[in-house]
Structures are given as C-alpha cells and as structure tokens.
N, C-alpha and C positions, 0 to 999 in steps of 0.2 A: 504494499499498500505506499502509494506516493503522498507526499503535503502538495499544498499546491505550490506550483512552480518547480515542483521534482524533476529529477532527470533517472532516467532507467537505461543501464547499456547493456545490452546483451552479446554475451562473448562466446563464438562458436556455433555449432551447427547441432539441431537436434532431429532425429528420426521420427518424433512423435509431432502431432500437429500442434501448433502452439496456437492459443486462442487469446486476442488481447480484448481490452474494453473496446466499448462501441466510441468511435470517433468525437462522440460529444463527448465524454470523459477528457478525455485529451485536451481539447481545444476549451471546454470550461473550464477545467482545471490548469491549464497552460501549462500541461505536463510535456515532456520531452523523450524521445525514446530513440534511443542510437543503437547501431548494430556494430559488429568487428568480428572479423575470422580469425582475430589473434592476432596481426601483425603487421606494419606497415611495409609497405613496397621498398622503402629504402630499408629496410631489416632485411627483406628477402633477398634482394641486390646484394647484399652486404655477405650473408652466407652463401650464396652463390660463387662470387669470386674468393670466398676462404675454401669450399671446396675445390674449386678449380687450381686454386694455388699449392692445393695440398696442405693447408692447414687444421681441415675437421676430416675426420674419416667416418662418413657416415655407414659403412658396413656394421658398426655396434648401434646403430638405431634401427635398422632393419631385423624384425622379428623373425620374419619367414621371405623366402624364396621360392615362387611357384611359377611353373611352365607356362606359359602364355596359353598352350591348349587346355589348361585348367582355369581358366579366369573364372568362368561361373563357378565352379568349387570355388575358387580361392573368396568371390566375392560373397558367397554366402556364408563363408567361415566368417569372414568379418563382418555379414549383419548380426548372425547368430553371437557374436563375440565368444566364440570356442576359442579356449586356449589363449596363449599371448599372444595375438595376433594386432599389436599394435601400430606398428607398419609393415605392409607388406609389398614386395617388390615381386616385378615380373620379371623372367628371363625368357628372351627373344631369341 
C-alpha cells in the first residue's frame, strides 16, 4: 500500500500474471509505478567488455549446458525450476 504521492519499482520478471489497481487509483493518489529488469545498458556494456577482455569467467555462472536439439526439454526444466538451473546455455 502506497501513501499519496508514493512510488513503487518492480524489478525482475514474473511468470505469474501481475494485477494492478485501476488507473484511477494511480491518478487520484498521484502514484508512480516504475519497472526494471535489474540492470542499466551501461552496466551491460561494461560486463560484455570485461568478458571479452578475459576479466570475467562466465563458465562458473552457467549451471547447465544442453544441446540445441534438446531446447524444448531445457526450457521445460527452467519453467519447472527443476534442480539448479539458474543459468542454462545451449551448445550449438
């Protein structure tokens, strides 16, 4: 619950449907709603440069590698959150 003039920021993505109050609640109470995927473009550009320079090893952050031919099973595993599948890569 936000007080008049309040601000809410949603970070990340949800698989579940998100329900918001009617628009009148935002306008009438002067509320602000913002959203973010959790990073800024400049941050992404910096990490890409660090990976390219060999300063960051992404191998330790990938929890599983699946063959491209098993993409449907891999996506299902991610959706069901089975095991430790925080970051999955596909082998081409």
